[in-house]
C-alpha positions in Angstrom: 48.0 -149.8 -271.5 48.6 -146.9 -269.1 52.2 -146.1 -268.4 53.0 -145.9 -264.8 55.0 -142.9 -263.6 58.0 -143.8 -261.3 57.8 -142.6 -257.8 60.6 -140.0 -258.1 58.9 -138.4 -261.1 55.6 -138.3 -259.4 57.1 -136.7 -256.3 58.7 -134.1 -258.4 55.6 -133.3 -260.2 53.8 -132.8 -256.9 56.3 -130.5 -255.4 57.0 -128.3 -258.4 53.8 -126.2 -258.0 54.7 -125.7 -254.3 58.3 -124.5 -255.2 57.0 -122.1 -257.7 54.4 -120.8 -255.4 57.0 -120.5 -252.6 59.4 -118.5 -254.8 56.6 -116.1 -255.8 55.8 -115.5 -252.2 59.5 -114.9 -251.3 59.7 -112.4 -254.1 56.8 -110.3 -252.8 57.7 -106.9 -251.5 55.8 -105.2 -248.6 54.0 -102.2 -249.6 54.4 -98.9 -247.6 52.5 -96.4 -249.8 52.5 -93.6 -247.1 56.2 -93.9 -246.3 58.0 -90.6 -247.1 60.7 -90.2 -244.5 63.1 -92.5 -242.9 66.6 -92.7 -241.4 68.8 -95.3 -243.2 68.9 -98.6 -241.3 72.6 -99.1 -242.5 75.4 -97.0 -244.1 77.5 -97.4 -247.2 80.4 -98.3 -245.0 82.8 -95.9 -246.5 82.5 -92.9 -244.0 81.8 -89.7 -245.6 82.4 -91.1 -249.1 79.0 -91.6 -250.4 79.6 -91.4 -254.0 78.4 -87.8 -254.0 74.9 -86.8 -253.8 74.0 -89.2 -256.5 75.4 -92.2 -254.5 73.6 -91.1 -251.3 70.3 -90.7 -253.3 70.8 -94.1 -254.7 71.2 -95.6 -251.2 67.9 -94.0 -250.1 66.2 -95.3 -253.1 67.4 -98.8 -252.8 66.4 -99.0 -249.0 63.0 -97.5 -249.9 62.5 -100.2 -252.4 63.0 -102.9 -249.8 60.2 -101.4 -247.7 57.8 -101.3 -250.7 58.2 -97.4 -251.4 60.6 -97.6 -254.3 58.1 -96.1 -256.7 58.8 -92.6 -255.2 61.8 -90.5 -255.9 64.1 -90.4 -252.8 66.7 -87.9 -251.9 69.2 -87.8 -249.0 69.0 -84.9 -246.8 72.5 -83.5 -247.6 74.0 -80.1 -248.4 77.2 -79.5 -250.5 79.5 -76.6 -250.4 80.2 -74.2 -253.2 83.2 -75.0 -255.3 84.9 -73.1 -258.2 82.9 -74.9 -260.7 79.5 -75.6 -258.8 77.1 -73.7 -256.5 76.3 -74.8 -253.2 73.3 -77.1 -252.8 71.0 -76.7 -249.9 69.5 -79.9 -248.1 66.1 -78.3 -247.6 65.7 -77.6 -251.3 66.3 -81.3 -252.2 63.4 -83.0 -250.3 60.1 -81.7 -251.8 57.4 -79.8 -250.0 56.0 -82.4 -247.5 54.1 -83.5 -245.4 56.4 -86.4 -244.6 55.4 -89.6 -242.8 57.5 -92.2 -241.1 57.1 -96.1 -241.5 54.3 -96.1 -238.9 52.3 -93.4 -240.7 53.2 -90.6 -238.2 53.6 -87.2 -239.6 57.0 -85.7 -238.7 56.6 -82.4 -240.4 54.0 -80.7 -242.5 56.4 -78.7 -244.8 60.0 -77.5 -245.1 59.6 -74.5 -242.8 57.8 -76.9 -240.1 60.7 -79.5 -240.4 63.2 -76.6 -239.7 61.3 -75.3 -236.7 60.9 -76.5 -233.1 57.6 -77.9 -234.1 58.6 -80.8 -235.9 57.8 -84.1 -234.4 61.2 -85.9 -234.7 62.2 -87.9 -231.7 63.8 -91.2 -231.1 60.3 -92.7 -231.3 59.5 -91.1 -234.7 62.8 -90.8 -236.5 62.5 -94.4 -237.6 64.3 -96.5 -240.2 62.5 -97.7 -243.4 61.9 -100.9 -241.5 60.1 -99.0 -238.8 62.8 -99.7 -236.1 64.3 -97.1 -233.8 67.9 -95.8 -234.2 70.2 -96.5 -231.2 70.6 -93.3 -229.5 71.5 -91.8 -226.0 71.1 -94.6 -223.5 71.8 -97.3 -225.9 75.0 -99.2 -226.8 76.3 -98.4 -229.5 75.2 -95.0 -230.0 74.5 -94.4 -233.6 72.4 -91.1 -233.5 74.8 -89.0 -235.5 73.3 -88.5 -239.0 75.3 -87.0 -241.8 73.8 -83.7 -243.1 76.6 -81.1 -243.9 73.9 -78.5 -243.1 73.3 -75.5 -240.9 70.3 -75.7 -238.7 68.1 -73.9 -241.4 68.9 -76.7 -243.7 71.4 -74.6 -245.8 75.0 -75.2 -246.8 78.0 -73.8 -244.9 80.3 -71.3 -246.6 82.3 -72.8 -249.2 85.7 -72.4 -247.1 84.3 -74.7 -244.4 84.7 -78.4 -245.5 81.9 -79.9 -243.4 80.7 -82.3 -246.2 83.7 -84.6 -246.6 84.6 -83.0 -249.7 81.0 -82.9 -250.9 80.5 -86.5 -249.9 83.3 -88.0 -252.0 86.0 -88.5 -249.4 86.6 -90.7 -246.4 90.0 -88.9 -245.7 89.7 -85.2 -246.3 87.6 -82.8 -244.0 84.8 -83.4 -241.5 81.0 -83.8 -241.6 78.3 -81.8 -239.9 76.0 -84.0 -238.1 72.5 -84.0 -236.5 71.1 -86.1 -233.7 68.2 -88.3 -234.8 67.0 -88.7 -231.1 67.5 -85.0 -230.5 69.3 -85.9 -227.4 73.0 -85.4 -226.3 75.3 -85.6 -223.3 74.4 -81.9 -222.5 70.8 -80.8 -222.7 71.1 -77.7 -224.9 69.8 -76.4 -228.3 72.7 -78.0 -230.1 72.3 -81.4 -228.6 68.6 -81.2 -229.6 69.2 -80.4 -233.2 68.2 -83.1 -235.6 70.3 -81.7 -238.4 73.2 -79.5 -237.1 74.6 -80.6 -233.7 78.4 -81.1 -234.1 81.1 -81.9 -236.3 82.6 -85.5 -236.9 86.2 -86.2 -235.9 87.0 -86.8 -239.6 85.5 -88.5 -242.6 86.6 -92.2 -242.2 84.0 -94.7 -241.0 86.0 -95.2 -237.9 85.9 -91.4 -237.3 82.1 -91.3 -237.6 81.7 -94.4 -235.3 84.0 -92.8 -232.7 81.9 -89.7 -232.8 78.7 -91.5 -232.2 77.3 -92.5 -235.4 77.6 -95.0 -238.3 77.2 -92.9 -241.4 73.4 -93.0 -241.5 71.4 -90.6 -243.6 67.9 -88.8 -243.6 65.9 -89.9 -246.7 62.9 -87.9 -248.0 60.5 -88.6 -250.7 60.0 -85.7 -253.0 
């Protein structure tokens, strides 16, 4: 004689393949093979304390992975100042050779020199997050267009006696941070307001100071 399966067992057997299939679909990661530049969609939340360059790079890597570009090596566009035990590090030397594309496939610069010239294609419409969204800039509330760089306009570090890197990205209490405007706009229309990487200093290195200045502790991330 055939043994009848009770209703609850039968229902579970029918739903199980759907559950497994649904879980597999939920775990799929979108693929963005051409993504090689973005502004972080969120910050680490500790002001200028990023855990040093390694912590900043890890943040870029993690966000890139969520966008399907985690197979590349990602670095944050940050400089560090010279110390008694270490030489300065220039942001421009950490990001590879280019060209770099945003989440929509638009090329924002062909190479390092192009990126640091007036010919780069960075605007509010192209300096997008890893999700392909715009960063809230001038004309929006809140304004989060200040991006941490610690760099001069040519992408190099400031002299070691100027703490514009929040103690080389390890402090939320000491120093200030040099900032760029992701939308290349400011209250005044001048060359400083239009700089994507070296516009002005933050009030301090705490998260509250970064927000008060017009940012949120966001970073530029580049694939090498």
